FIKOLZA-1660 file (N, C-alpha, C; in steps of 0.1 Angstrom, whole numbers, plus 5000, padded with zeros to 4 digits):
% residues 137
   i   px   py   pz ch aa at
   1 5901 7055 6194  A  M  N
   1 5888 7053 6188  A  M CA
   1 5889 7048 6174  A  M  C
   2 5881 7037 6171  A  A  N
   2 5881 7031 6158  A  A CA
   2 5875 7041 6147  A  A  C
   3 5879 7039 6135  A  D  N
   3 5874 7048 6124  A  D CA
   3 5861 7043 6119  A  D  C
   4 5858 7030 6120  A  T  N
   4 5846 7024 6115  A  T CA
   4 5840 7014 6125  A  T  C
   5 5828 7010 6122  A  M  N
   5 5820 7000 6130  A  M CA
   5 5812 6992 6121  A  M  C
   6 5809 6980 6125  A  Q  N
   6 5800 6971 6117  A  Q CA
   6 5786 6976 6116  A  Q  C
   7 5780 6976 6104  A  F  N
   7 5767 6981 6103  A  F CA
   7 5759 6970 6095  A  F  C
   8 5747 6966 6100  A  D  N
   8 5739 6957 6093  A  D CA
   8 5725 6962 6092  A  D  C
   9 5719 6961 6080  A  L  N
   9 5705 6966 6078  A  L CA
   9 5697 6954 6072  A  L  C
  10 5687 6949 6079  A  V  N
  10 5679 6938 6076  A  V CA
  10 5664 6941 6076  A  V  C
  11 5657 6936 6065  A  S  N
  11 5643 6937 6065  A  S CA
  11 5638 6923 6064  A  S  C
  12 5625 6921 6066  A  P  N
  12 5620 6907 6065  A  P CA
  12 5623 6900 6052  A  P  C
  13 5624 6908 6041  A  E  N
  13 5626 6903 6028  A  E CA
  13 5641 6899 6025  A  E  C
  14 5650 6907 6031  A  R  N
  14 5664 6905 6027  A  R CA
  14 5673 6913 6036  A  R  C
  15 5686 6909 6035  A  K  N
  15 5697 6917 6042  A  K CA
  15 5701 6927 6031  A  K  C
  16 5699 6940 6035  A  L  N
  16 5702 6950 6025  A  L CA
  16 5717 6954 6025  A  L  C
  17 5723 6955 6036  A  V  N
  17 5737 6959 6037  A  V CA
  17 5744 6953 6049  A  V  C
  18 5756 6950 6048  A  S  N
  18 5765 6946 6059  A  S CA
  18 5779 6952 6055  A  S  C
  19 5783 6962 6062  A  A  N
  19 5795 6970 6058  A  A CA
  19 5801 6976 6070  A  A  C
  20 5813 6981 6068  A  Q  N
  20 5820 6989 6078  A  Q CA
  20 5816 7004 6076  A  Q  C
  21 5810 7010 6086  A  A  N
  21 5805 7023 6084  A  A CA
  21 5812 7033 6093  A  A  C
  22 5813 7045 6088  A  R  N
  22 5819 7056 6096  A  R CA
  22 5808 7062 6105  A  R  C
  23 5796 7063 6100  A  E  N
  23 5785 7068 6108  A  E CA
  23 5772 7064 6101  A  E  C
  24 5762 7064 6110  A  V  N
  24 5748 7060 6105  A  V CA
  24 5738 7070 6111  A  V  C
  25 5731 7076 6102  A  H  N
  25 5721 7086 6106  A  H CA
  25 5707 7078 6107  A  H  C
  26 5701 7078 6119  A  I  N
  26 5690 7070 6122  A  I CA
  26 5677 7078 6124  A  I  C
  27 5666 7075 6117  A  P  N
  27 5654 7082 6120  A  P CA
  27 5647 7076 6133  A  P  C
  28 5651 7079 6144  A  G  N
  28 5645 7074 6157  A  G CA
  28 5632 7079 6160  A  G  C
  29 5623 7071 6166  A  A  N
  29 5610 7075 6170  A  A CA
  29 5610 7087 6179  A  A  C
  30 5620 7088 6187  A  D  N
  30 5621 7100 6196  A  D CA
  30 5630 7111 6191  A  D  C
  31 5634 7110 6179  A  G  N
  31 5643 7120 6173  A  G CA
  31 5654 7113 6165  A  G  C
  32 5659 7121 6155  A  D  N
  32 5670 7115 6147  A  D CA
  32 5683 7115 6156  A  D  C
  33 5691 7105 6152  A  L  N
  33 5704 7104 6159  A  L CA
  33 5715 7099 6149  A  L  C
  34 5727 7102 6153  A  T  N
  34 5738 7097 6145  A  T CA
  34 5747 7088 6153  A  T  C
  35 5749 7075 6149  A  A  N
  35 5757 7066 6156  A  A CA
  35 5771 7066 6149  A  A  C
  36 5781 7066 6157  A  M  N
  36 5795 7066 6152  A  M CA
  36 5803 7055 6161  A  M  C
  37 5814 7051 6156  A  P  N
  37 5822 7042 6164  A  P CA
  37 5823 7046 6179  A  P  C
  38 5822 7037 6188  A  D  N
  38 5823 7039 6203  A  D CA
  38 5811 7047 6208  A  D  C
  39 5800 7047 6201  A  H  N
  39 5787 7053 6206  A  H CA
  39 5783 7045 6218  A  H  C
  40 5776 7052 6227  A  A  N
  40 5771 7046 6239  A  A CA
  40 5760 7036 6235  A  A  C
  41 5759 7024 6242  A  P  N
  41 5749 7014 6238  A  P CA
  41 5735 7020 6239  A  P  C
  42 5726 7017 6229  A  L  N
  42 5713 7022 6228  A  L CA
  42 5704 7014 6220  A  L  C
  43 5691 7012 6223  A  I  N
  43 5682 7006 6214  A  I CA
  43 5670 7016 6212  A  I  C
  44 5666 7018 6200  A  T  N
  44 5656 7028 6197  A  T CA
  44 5647 7022 6186  A  T  C
  45 5634 7026 6187  A  T  N
  45 5625 7022 6176  A  T CA
  45 5627 7032 6165  A  T  C
  46 5623 7028 6153  A  L  N
  46 5624 7037 6141  A  L CA
  46 5611 7043 6138  A  L  C
  47 5611 7054 6132  A  R  N
  47 5599 7060 6125  A  R CA
  47 5602 7060 6110  A  R  C
  48 5592 7061 6102  A  P  N
  48 5594 7062 6088  A  P CA
  48 5604 7074 6085  A  P  C
  49 5614 7071 6077  A  G  N
  49 5623 7082 6073  A  G CA
  49 5635 7076 6065  A  G  C
  50 5645 7085 6064  A  I  N
  50 5657 7081 6056  A  I CA
  50 5668 7078 6066  A  I  C
  51 5673 7066 6064  A  L  N
  51 5685 7061 6072  A  L CA
  51 5697 7063 6063  A  L  C
  52 5707 7070 6067  A  T  N
  52 5719 7072 6059  A  T CA
  52 5731 7065 6065  A  T  C
  53 5738 7057 6056  A  V  N
  53 5750 7050 6060  A  V CA
  53 5762 7056 6053  A  V  C
  54 5772 7061 6061  A  V  N
  54 5784 7066 6055  A  V CA
  54 5795 7056 6057  A  V  C
  55 5801 7052 6045  A  T  N
  55 5812 7043 6045  A  T CA
  55 5824 7050 6038  A  T  C
  56 5835 7043 6036  A  A  N
  56 5846 7048 6029  A  A CA
  56 5843 7051 6015  A  A  C
  57 5833 7045 6009  A  E  N
  57 5829 7047 5995  A  E CA
  57 5819 7058 5994  A  E  C
  58 5814 7063 6004  A  G  N
  58 5804 7074 6004  A  G CA
  58 5792 7071 6012  A  G  C
  59 5781 7079 6010  A  A  N
  59 5769 7078 6017  A  A CA
  59 5758 7071 6009  A  A  C
  60 5750 7063 6015  A  T  N
  60 5739 7056 6008  A  T CA
  60 5727 7058 6017  A  T  C
  61 5715 7062 6011  A  D  N
  61 5703 7065 6018  A  D CA
  61 5693 7053 6016  A  D  C
  62 5687 7049 6027  A  Y  N
  62 5677 7039 6027  A  Y CA
  62 5664 7044 6032  A  Y  C
  63 5652 7041 6026  A  A  N
  63 5639 7045 6031  A  A CA
  63 5635 7033 6041  A  A  C
  64 5632 7037 6053  A  V  N
  64 5628 7027 6063  A  V CA
  64 5614 7031 6068  A  V  C
  65 5606 7021 6072  A  T  N
  65 5592 7025 6076  A  T CA
  65 5590 7022 6091  A  T  C
  66 5599 7016 6097  A  G  N
  66 5597 7012 6112  A  G CA
  66 5607 7001 6115  A  G  C
  67 5606 6997 6128  A  G  N
  67 5615 6986 6132  A  G CA
  67 5623 6992 6144  A  G  C
  68 5635 6987 6146  A  F  N
  68 5643 6992 6156  A  F CA
  68 5658 6991 6153  A  F  C
  69 5666 6999 6160  A  A  N
  69 5681 7000 6158  A  A CA
  69 5687 6997 6171  A  A  C
  70 5697 6988 6171  A  E  N
  70 5705 6986 6183  A  E CA
  70 5720 6990 6180  A  E  C
  71 5724 6999 6189  A  I  N
  71 5738 7004 6188  A  I CA
  71 5745 6997 6200  A  I  C
  72 5756 6990 6197  A  G  N
  72 5763 6983 6207  A  G CA
  72 5778 6984 6205  A  G  C
  73 5785 6976 6213  A  A  N
  73 5800 6976 6212  A  A CA
  73 5804 6971 6198  A  A  C
  74 5796 6962 6192  A  E  N
  74 5800 6956 6179  A  E CA
  74 5797 6965 6167  A  E  C
  75 5788 6975 6169  A  G  N
  75 5784 6983 6159  A  G CA
  75 5769 6986 6159  A  G  C
  76 5763 6987 6148  A  V  N
  76 5748 6991 6147  A  V CA
  76 5741 6980 6138  A  V  C
  77 5730 6975 6144  A  S  N
  77 5721 6966 6137  A  S CA
  77 5708 6973 6136  A  S  C
  78 5702 6973 6124  A  V  N
  78 5689 6978 6122  A  V CA
  78 5680 6967 6116  A  V  C
  79 5669 6965 6123  A  L  N
  79 5659 6955 6118  A  L CA
  79 5647 6964 6114  A  L  C
  80 5645 6965 6101  A  A  N
  80 5634 6974 6096  A  A CA
  80 5622 6966 6092  A  A  C
  81 5610 6972 6094  A  E  N
  81 5598 6966 6089  A  E CA
  81 5598 6965 6074  A  E  C
  82 5602 6977 6068  A  R  N
  82 5604 6978 6053  A  R CA
  82 5616 6986 6051  A  R  C
  83 5625 6982 6042  A  A  N
  83 5637 6990 6039  A  A CA
  83 5640 6989 6024  A  A  C
  84 5643 7000 6018  A  H  N
  84 5647 7000 6004  A  H CA
  84 5658 7010 6002  A  H  C
  85 5667 7008 5993  A  V  N
  85 5676 7019 5988  A  V CA
  85 5667 7029 5982  A  V  C
  86 5669 7042 5985  A  T  N
  86 5660 7052 5981  A  T CA
  86 5657 7052 5966  A  T  C
  87 5667 7049 5958  A  H  N
  87 5665 7050 5943  A  H CA
  87 5656 7038 5939  A  H  C
  88 5654 7028 5947  A  E  N
  88 5645 7017 5944  A  E CA
  88 5630 7021 5947  A  E  C
  89 5628 7031 5955  A  V  N
  89 5614 7034 5959  A  V CA
  89 5607 7041 5948  A  V  C
  90 5595 7036 5945  A  T  N
  90 5587 7041 5934  A  T CA
  90 5575 7050 5939  A  T  C
  91 5570 7057 5930  A  Q  N
  91 5558 7065 5933  A  Q CA
  91 5547 7055 5938  A  Q  C
  92 5545 7044 5932  A  A  N
  92 5535 7034 5935  A  A CA
  92 5537 7029 5950  A  A  C
  93 5550 7027 5953  A  M  N
  93 5553 7022 5967  A  M CA
  93 5549 7032 5977  A  M  C
  94 5553 7045 5975  A  I  N
  94 5549 7056 5984  A  I CA
  94 5534 7057 5985  A  I  C
  95 5527 7057 5973  A  D  N
  95 5513 7058 5973  A  D CA
  95 5506 7047 5982  A  D  C
  96 5511 7035 5980  A  E  N
  96 5506 7023 5988  A  E CA
  96 5508 7025 6003  A  E  C
  97 5520 7030 6007  A  M  N
  97 5523 7032 6021  A  M CA
  97 5514 7043 6027  A  M  C
  98 5512 7054 6019  A  I  N
  98 5504 7066 6023  A  I CA
  98 5490 7061 6025  A  I  C
  99 5485 7054 6015  A  A  N
  99 5471 7049 6015  A  A CA
  99 5468 7040 6028  A  A  C
 100 5478 7032 6031  A  A  N
 100 5476 7023 6043  A  A CA
 100 5477 7031 6055  A  A  C
 101 5485 7041 6056  A  A  N
 101 5486 7050 6068  A  A CA
 101 5474 7059 6069  A  A  C
 102 5468 7064 6058  A  Q  N
 102 5456 7071 6058  A  Q CA
 102 5444 7063 6064  A  Q  C
 103 5444 7051 6059  A  K  N
 103 5433 7041 6063  A  K CA
 103 5435 7039 6078  A  K  C
 104 5447 7036 6083  A  A  N
 104 5449 7034 6097  A  A CA
 104 5445 7046 6105  A  A  C
 105 5449 7058 6100  A  H  N
 105 5445 7070 6107  A  H CA
 105 5430 7072 6108  A  H  C
 106 5423 7070 6097  A  K  N
 106 5409 7071 6097  A  K CA
 106 5402 7062 6106  A  K  C
 107 5407 7049 6107  A  E  N
 107 5401 7039 6115  A  E CA
 107 5407 7038 6130  A  E  C
 108 5416 7047 6133  A  A  N
 108 5423 7046 6146  A  A CA
 108 5413 7049 6157  A  A  C
 109 5415 7042 6168  A  H  N
 109 5408 7045 6180  A  H CA
 109 5413 7058 6186  A  H  C
 110 5404 7066 6192  A  P  N
 110 5409 7079 6197  A  P CA
 110 5421 7079 6205  A  P  C
 111 5424 7068 6212  A  D  N
 111 5437 7067 6220  A  D CA
 111 5449 7067 6212  A  D  C
 112 5448 7063 6199  A  V  N
 112 5460 7061 6191  A  V CA
 112 5460 7070 6179  A  V  C
 113 5450 7079 6178  A  V  N
 113 5449 7087 6166  A  V CA
 113 5461 7096 6163  A  V  C
 114 5467 7101 6174  A  D  N
 114 5479 7109 6173  A  D CA
 114 5491 7101 6167  A  D  C
 115 5492 7089 6171  A  S  N
 115 5503 7080 6166  A  S CA
 115 5501 7078 6151  A  S  C
 116 5488 7075 6147  A  A  N
 116 5485 7073 6133  A  A CA
 116 5488 7085 6125  A  A  C
 117 5484 7097 6130  A  A  N
 117 5487 7109 6123  A  A CA
 117 5502 7112 6121  A  A  C
 118 5510 7108 6131  A  K  N
 118 5524 7110 6130  A  K CA
 118 5530 7100 6120  A  K  C
 119 5525 7088 6120  A  L  N
 119 5530 7078 6110  A  L CA
 119 5527 7084 6096  A  L  C
 120 5515 7089 6093  A  L  N
 120 5511 7094 6080  A  L CA
 120 5521 7106 6077  A  L  C
 121 5523 7115 6086  A  S  N
 121 5531 7127 6084  A  S CA
 121 5546 7122 6081  A  S  C
 122 5551 7112 6088  A  D  N
 122 5565 7108 6085  A  D CA
 122 5566 7101 6072  A  D  C
 123 5556 7094 6067  A  L  N
 123 5556 7088 6054  A  L CA
 123 5556 7098 6043  A  L  C
 124 5548 7108 6045  A  V  N
 124 5547 7119 6035  A  V CA
 124 5561 7126 6034  A  V  C
 125 5567 7129 6046  A  A  N
 125 5580 7136 6046  A  A CA
 125 5590 7127 6039  A  A  C
 126 5590 7114 6042  A  M  N
 126 5600 7105 6036  A  M CA
 126 5599 7105 6021  A  M  C
 127 5586 7104 6016  A  G  N
 127 5584 7105 6001  A  G CA
 127 5589 7118 5995  A  G  C
 128 5586 7129 6001  A  S  N
 128 5590 7142 5996  A  S CA
 128 5606 7143 5996  A  S  C
 129 5612 7137 6007  A  R  N
 129 5627 7138 6008  A  R CA
 129 5634 7131 5997  A  R  C
 130 5628 7120 5992  A  I  N
 130 5634 7113 5981  A  I CA
 130 5629 7117 5967  A  I  C
 131 5622 7128 5967  A  G  N
 131 5618 7134 5954  A  G CA
 131 5605 7129 5948  A  G  C
 132 5597 7122 5956  A  L  N
 132 5584 7117 5951  A  L CA
 132 5573 7126 5957  A  L  C
 133 5561 7125 5950  A  E  N
 133 5550 7134 5954  A  E CA
 133 5539 7125 5961  A  E  C
 134 5540 7124 5974  A  P  N
 134 5529 7116 5980  A  P CA
 134 5515 7121 5978  A  P  C
 135 5506 7112 5974  A  K  N
 135 5492 7116 5971  A  K CA
 135 5484 7115 5984  A  K  C
 136 5478 7125 5988  A  L  N
 136 5469 7125 6000  A  L CA
 136 5455 7126 5995  A  L  C
 137 5446 7117 6000  A  S  N
 137 5432 7118 5996  A  S CA
 137 5423 7125 6006  A  S  C
% end
């Protein structure tokens, strides 16, 4: 078994990281998971949360808001809707994401109101995890 695997994190704005990782903690839509070298192939959608990459230099946390992760023989690729190193996330960014999620929840069709509520809850939890105080109206 190899000690590391290739990891790439990309958002529409930029490539955030390309590195050899020991493990990647992924906030999957169906539950959190940890990918390590030789993990079984898998594709999962992401929920808003903290993605943690562990390399030889240590662990780095990224706030992601959605997208998907592909775990394969070559490693892990994450294509995120939005992704930022957690120390780059500001209170204003969290407030904007929360406000958009609250609006979507308020305007949601009854068939998707539960999904909108989960999105809002995940964003609040993500902000709290990185030490910000999400404002709910």
